C-alpha positions in Angstrom: -21.3 -48.9 -26.4 -19.7 -46.5 -24.0 -21.4 -45.7 -20.7 -22.0 -41.9 -20.1 -19.8 -40.4 -17.4 -21.5 -39.7 -14.0 -18.8 -37.1 -13.3 -19.2 -34.0 -15.6 -15.7 -32.7 -14.7 -14.1 -35.9 -15.9 -16.2 -35.9 -19.0 -15.2 -32.2 -19.8 -11.5 -33.0 -19.3 -11.6 -36.1 -21.4 -13.4 -34.2 -24.2 -10.9 -31.4 -24.3 -7.5 -32.9 -23.3 -5.3 -35.8 -24.0 -3.6 -37.0 -20.7 -0.2 -38.7 -20.8 1.4 -40.1 -17.7 5.1 -40.8 -17.4 6.2 -42.9 -14.5 9.9 -42.5 -13.5 10.7 -39.8 -16.0 14.5 -40.1 -15.5 14.6 -43.7 -16.7 13.3 -44.5 -20.2 10.7 -41.7 -21.1 9.4 -43.5 -24.3 8.8 -46.8 -22.6 7.0 -45.6 -19.5 4.5 -43.2 -21.2 0.8 -44.1 -20.9 -2.3 -42.5 -22.2 -5.1 -42.3 -19.6 -8.4 -40.8 -18.8 -9.4 -38.3 -16.1 -11.1 -41.1 -14.2 -8.1 -43.5 -14.4 -5.7 -40.8 -13.2 -6.8 -41.7 -9.7 -4.8 -44.9 -10.1 -1.6 -42.7 -10.4 -2.5 -40.0 -7.9 -3.7 -41.2 -4.5 -4.5 -37.7 -3.2 -7.9 -36.7 -4.3 -7.3 -33.0 -3.3 -4.2 -32.9 -5.6 -6.2 -34.3 -8.5 -9.0 -31.7 -8.0 -6.3 -28.9 -7.8 -4.8 -30.1 -11.1 -8.2 -30.3 -12.8 -9.2 -26.8 -11.7 -5.9 -25.4 -12.9 -6.2 -26.8 -16.4 -9.9 -26.0 -16.8 -9.5 -22.4 -15.6 -6.0 -21.7 -17.1 -6.6 -21.2 -20.8 -3.3 -22.7 -22.0 -3.0 -25.5 -24.6 -0.5 -27.6 -22.6 0.2 -28.2 -19.0 2.9 -30.3 -17.4 3.0 -31.3 -13.8 5.9 -33.1 -12.0 4.7 -34.9 -8.9 7.3 -36.0 -6.3 9.9 -36.6 -9.1 8.3 -40.0 -9.8 5.4 -38.9 -12.0 5.1 -36.5 -14.9 1.6 -35.7 -16.2 1.0 -33.9 -19.5 -2.4 -32.4 -20.4 -2.5 -31.5 -24.1 -5.6 -29.9 -25.6 -7.2 -31.6 -28.5 
């Protein structure tokens, strides 16, 4: 049984978005794509302020899809469900 989230922001993002992370997008884009959760995104983004900025943008934006390129080594796609 899944444990309820103690972070309501992460729970809201996980409920409404699918998160795909692509490491090294210039190499093989199919092989390096991973599905992740809002909580596990911290493993890819070390800067907590940047993660909060991304979450605020997708929650307050109103679009169906967001793509962020971070330092040319990481591509993050948020697709609404």
